[in-house]
N, C-alpha and C positions, 0 to 999 in steps of 0.2 A: 080581874087580875089574872085569873087562870087562863082566860082567853088570850091575853097578851103574851103569857109565857108560851102558850101553844103556838102562836104566830111567830114568835122569835125562834123557837126551836125548828119550826118548819122552814124558815128562811135560811137558817144555818145549814140545814140538811140540803136545801136546794143549792146553796153556794158550794157546798162540798161536792155535790154531784156535778155541778158545772165545772168546777176546778178539775175534778177527776177526768171528765170528758175532754177538757182542754189539754190536759197532760197526755192523755192517750192520743189525741190528734197530733200533738207536737212530737210524740215518740214515733208515730207512723211517718210523719214528715221527715224526721231526722234519719229514719231507716231508709226511706226513699232516696234521700240525698246521698246516704252512704253507698247506695247501689249505683250511683252515678247520674241520677236524674237531678240536674241542677236547674231545671227550668220551672219546677213546681214551686208554688208560693202558698203560704198559709193564708186562708181566708178568715173572715171574722170568726172568733172562737166563742164558745159558750161561756158565759160568766164575765164577759168583758165589761158589761154595764155595772155589775156589782164589784168586780175586782179589776181596777185599772192596771194592776201589775200584769195581768194576762194579756191585755192589749199591748203593753210595753214589750212583753216577751215576743209576741207575734211580730211587731214591727222590727225588733232587734234581729230576730231570726231571718226575716225576709231581707233585711239590709245585709246581713252576713252572706246570704245566698246570692244577693245581687253582686256583691264584691267578689265572691268566690267565682261565680259564673263569668263575670267580666275578666277576672284575672286569667281564668282558664282559656277563655276565648281569645284574649289578647296574646297570651303565651303561644297558643296554637297558631294563630294567624301570623305572628311575627316570625316564629321559627319555620313555619311552612314557607313563608315568603323568602326567608334567607336560604332555605334548602333548595328553592327553585331559582336562586340567583337574583331575587328582587329585594335588594338590601335597603331600599328606601322605606320599607314598611316599619314604622316605629311602634313601640309599645306605648299605648295611650294610658297615662298614669293619673288621669283626672279623677279626683275623689278618693284616691287610694292613700292609705296611711300605714305607718308601722311596717310590719313584716310584708304586707302586700306591696307597698311602695319599694321596699328594699329588694324584694324578689323581682319586681318590674325593672328596677335599675340594673340588676344583675343580668337579666335576660336581654335588656337593651344593649348593655356593654358586650355581652356575648355575640349579639348580632353584629356589632361593629367589628369585633375581633374576627368573626367569620368573614365579614366583608374584606377586611385587610388581608386575611389569609388567602381569600379567593383572588384578590387583585395580585398578590405576590405570586400565587400559583399561575395565574394567567400570564404574568410577565415572564415567569420562568419557562412556561410552555412556549411563548413566542420566541424567547431567547434560544430555547432548545431547537425549535424548528429552524430558526435562522442559522444556528450552528450546523444543523443537519444539511441545510441547503449549501452552506459554504463547504462543508466536508464533502458533499456529493460532487460539487464543482471541482474541488481540488483533486479528489481521488480519481474521478472519471477523466479529468484532463491528464493527470499523471499516467494513468493506465493507457490512455490513447497515445501519449507520447512514447511510452515504453513499447507499445505494440508497433508504432510507426518506426521507432528506432530499431526494433528487432527486425522489421522487414528490410529496412535500409542496410542494416548490418549484415543480414543474411545475403542480400544481393551483392554488397561490396565484398563480403568474404568469398562468395562464389566466384566473382570476377577476379579477385586477387589470387584465388587458388588456381584458376585456369592460367593466369599470367605466370604464376610461380612454376607451375608444371611445365609450361612452354619454355620458361627460362632454364629450368633444369635440363630439359631435353636438349636445348641449344648448347648449354654448357657441356653436356656430355658429348655432343657431337664435336664441339670445338676441341675438347680434350682428346677425343679420338684422333682428330686430324693432326693435332700437335704431337701426339705419340707417334703417329705415322711419319711425321716430319723428322722426329728424333731418330726413328729407326732408319729412315732414308739417309740422314746425315751420317749414321754409322756406316752404311753401305758406301756412301760417297767417300768417306775417309779411307775405307778399305781399297777403293779404286785408286784414290790419290796415292796411297802407299805403294800400290802396284806400279803406278806411273813413275813414282819416285825411284822405285827399284830399276825400272826400265831405263830411266834417265841416267842413273848411276852407271849402269852397264854400258849405256851408249857413250858416256864420257870416257869410260875405260877403253872402249873399242876405238874411239877417236884418238885417244892418247897413243894407243898402240899403232894406229894407222899413221899418225904423225911421225913416230919414231921410225917406222919402216920407210916412209917417204923420204926422210932425211938420209937414210942409208942409201937409198936409190939415187940420190943426187938430183940432177936436172930431170931425169926420167920420172922421178916421183913428185915433181913440184906441183903438178895439177892435182894429184891425189892428196897432197898435203893441204891444198886449199879446201878441198871438199871435206877432209877430216876436220879442219878448223871450224868450218861452218856447222858440221855435225856437232862438234863440241859446244859451240855457242848455242845451238838449238837445245842441246841437252841441258846446258846451264840455265837457259830461259825456262825450260820445262820444269827444272828443279825449283827455280824461284817461284814459278806460278803454282806449282803443287804445294810449296811451303805456305804461300799465301792462302790457297784454298784450304789447306789443313787448319790454318789459324782461324779462318772464317767458320769452317765447319765445327771446330771445337767451341767457338763462341756461340754458334747456333745451338749446339747440343746443350751447352750450359743454360742458355736462355730458355730453350724449350723445356728443360727440366724444371726451371723456376716457374715457368708459365703453367706447366702441368700441375705442379704443387699448388699454385694459386687457384687454378681451376677446380682442383679437388676440394680446396677449402671453401670456395664459392658454392660448389654443389652441396657440401655438407651444410653450409649456412642456409641454402635455399630449401634443403630438405627440412631443416628445423623450422623455417618460416612456413613451409607447407603444413607441417604438423600443427603449428600455432593457428594457422588459418582454419584448418579442419576443426580445431578446438573452438574457435570463435563461431564457426558455422553451427557446430553442435549446440553451443550455448544459445545462439539466436533461435535455431529451429527447435531445439529440445531433443532429448533422447528418451526413448521409452524406458520406464522403470519396471520393477518387478510386477507391478499391478497393471501394466499396460499404459499408464498415463505418461505424459511428457512433462519435462521440467524446464523447458526453454523459456526465453523472455516473453514470447507471445502467450504461452500457456500461463505463465505467472501473472501477466496482465489480466487475462480472462479470470483467473482465480481471484485476483484482487478486486475486480469489478463485482464478482458474485458475492464475495465476503462483505464488501461495502454495501451492496444492495440489501443483504440480510440485516446488517447492522442498522441501516437507515430505516428499514421497515419497523424494527423494534423501537428505534429512537423516536419515530413519528407517531407512535400509538398514543 
């Protein structure tokens, strides 16, 4: 009887020691897992034959580590694939339950959201690049048209300026000639007045000669004929000078109007010349305080440069 009690006491002590050793092994295993080693697994523990619960604990812990390791591996693989643009990599949820399965579903849904976001971003990038290409085409075409128009405008303005200056010179010369004609008409009128005065005196002399011839009778008949012819010549001269005076007055009035019109034309041509110079300056540009020019050509170049900088940023 005493031998049996000693044997039973010995067995209890052995089981207690085996259980203590198993618990120490499990504690080391859990600490190793807490350090991030998820590949370690519990081997057969002491006391499993005497204590089936120890074997159940080992199997349960190993199963937990299998699930945890699989969850971490699948999470890492799925997210790494999504991060590199391989969105087909699904989270394998086979054998996972509870929180593991819910976590797997969340990660898988996140993968799909990342995929949709990436597709939206790709579409936005393509659209942005298409807009950049269209913008470049429009801006470059517009700036080229502006530069070409500036060149044509500058050439046309230069040609028009030369024509305007030539017209002004011709108008000034014509006005000078007309003024000379007006001055000559004044001199002609003075000569006509002198002729008129001579004709009047001639008529008076012819009248006196006719009177003297009448007094002389037959002796003065020939002289009377001559006096009459002289009177007729004086009358014709008077009529001619009157006509000339009328024409000269008309010429003087007309030349005055023409001179006034020519002066108006010259004023208008000077205004046109100023406007043409302004157009030329606008086309070619004038130097500002900083030495740069602000003409259409320079504006077109600045537009191209600004558009180039904008497109560089837009295409990044």
